[in-house]
C-alpha positions in Angstrom: 108.7 122.4 86.1 107.9 122.4 89.8 104.8 124.3 91.1 106.0 124.5 94.7 109.0 123.8 96.8 109.5 123.9 100.6 112.7 124.1 102.7 112.5 122.0 105.8 115.2 122.2 108.5 113.7 119.6 110.8 111.9 116.3 110.7 109.0 118.0 112.4 108.7 120.5 109.6 108.8 117.8 107.0 106.2 115.7 108.9 103.9 118.8 109.3 104.1 119.5 105.5 103.2 115.9 104.7 100.4 115.8 107.2 98.9 118.9 105.7 99.1 117.3 102.3 97.5 114.1 103.6 94.6 116.1 105.1 93.8 117.4 101.6 93.8 114.1 99.8 90.4 112.8 98.5 91.3 109.3 97.4 92.7 108.0 94.1 95.9 110.1 94.4 99.3 108.6 93.6 102.4 110.2 95.2 105.7 109.3 93.7 108.6 110.0 96.1 112.2 110.3 95.0 115.3 111.1 97.0 118.6 109.6 98.0 118.9 107.2 100.9 118.2 109.0 104.1 116.5 111.9 102.3 113.4 111.6 104.4 110.9 109.7 102.0 109.6 107.3 104.8 109.4 110.2 107.2 107.3 112.1 104.7 105.0 109.1 104.4 104.6 109.1 108.2 103.3 112.5 108.1 101.1 111.8 105.2 99.6 108.8 107.1 98.8 111.0 110.1 97.0 113.5 107.8 95.0 110.5 106.5 94.2 109.4 110.1 95.9 106.2 109.7 96.5 104.1 112.8 99.7 102.4 113.9 103.4 102.9 113.3 104.4 103.6 109.8 107.7 101.9 108.8 109.5 101.4 105.5 108.3 98.4 103.5 111.8 98.0 102.1 111.9 94.2 102.4 108.1 93.5 102.0 107.6 96.1 99.3 104.1 97.1 100.4 102.4 98.1 103.7 98.8 99.0 104.0 97.4 101.5 106.6 93.7 102.2 107.3 92.5 105.7 108.1 90.1 108.1 106.5 91.4 106.7 103.3 93.5 103.6 102.9 97.2 104.3 102.3 99.2 101.8 100.2 102.8 102.5 100.9 105.3 100.9 98.4 109.0 100.8 98.6 110.4 99.5 95.3 114.1 100.0 96.1 114.7 96.2 96.3 112.7 95.2 93.2 114.9 92.9 91.1 113.7 94.5 87.9 110.9 97.2 87.1 108.6 94.5 85.7 108.3 92.9 89.1 106.2 95.8 90.1 103.3 94.1 88.1 103.6 91.0 90.4 102.6 93.2 93.3 99.2 93.9 91.9 99.8 97.6 91.7 96.8 98.2 89.5 94.5 97.5 92.4 96.0 100.4 94.3 96.4 102.8 91.3 92.7 102.5 90.5 91.3 102.3 94.0 89.7 105.0 96.2 92.7 105.0 98.6 96.0 106.9 98.3 99.2 105.3 97.1 102.7 106.4 98.0 105.7 105.0 96.2 109.2 105.4 97.5 112.0 105.1 94.8 109.2 105.7 92.1 111.9 106.6 89.6 112.6 102.8 89.3 109.1 102.1 88.0 108.3 105.3 86.2 106.9 103.5 83.1 104.1 102.2 85.3 103.0 105.7 86.7 99.7 107.0 85.3 99.3 110.3 83.5 98.1 111.9 86.8 100.3 111.8 89.8 102.3 113.9 92.1 106.0 113.6 92.0 107.8 114.6 95.2 111.5 115.0 95.2 113.3 115.3 98.5 116.9 116.4 98.3 119.6 117.3 100.9 120.0 121.0 101.5 122.5 123.1 103.5 122.1 126.7 104.5 124.9 128.4 106.5 122.4 130.1 108.9 120.1 127.1 109.2 122.3 124.0 108.9 121.2 120.8 107.1 117.8 120.5 105.8 115.7 119.1 103.0 114.3 120.7 99.8 110.9 119.1 99.1 109.8 119.9 95.6 106.4 119.1 94.1 106.0 118.2 90.4 102.3 117.8 89.6 101.4 115.7 86.6 97.8 116.4 85.5 95.4 119.2 86.4 94.0 117.6 89.6 97.5 117.4 91.0 98.3 121.0 89.9 95.2 122.1 91.8 96.2 120.0 94.9 99.7 121.5 95.0 98.4 125.1 94.5 96.0 124.6 97.4 98.8 123.3 99.6 101.0 126.2 98.6 98.2 128.7 99.5 97.5 127.0 102.8 100.0 128.9 104.7 103.0 126.6 104.2 106.1 128.6 104.0 107.3 127.5 100.6 108.6 129.1 97.5 
């Protein structure tokens, strides 16, 4: 059951929400992003990186599978869309990033769900259309574990206009 959802009607709104989330992270968090092609997963990670104070342009690691960004906390950004099979995730040395002091964001995380730990934040981004607003995104947070529930509750209470 989701704890919080947010309707975004511009890339800037999505970026701002992700930036607020990034500013709240303390290290050790795993963010599992799901959504169709073009839903905004990479754009969300760009905002997250800015909230973490990461330097440099954030791009999708679709072909390299992993990009690292240094900031207040290190961000490991996985895109597992092109993994030949789920077990190939092991070859990326994911354990180092799941147990480290940085933040891990995984695009297409549903493809490697057996590898996700008990505590992580699932973020689903889906297309949305409102007659009065046009096309947008519904960003829904599904926290797994008490620390993630507390994080999402804090984000929701932080003045973000969500549901």
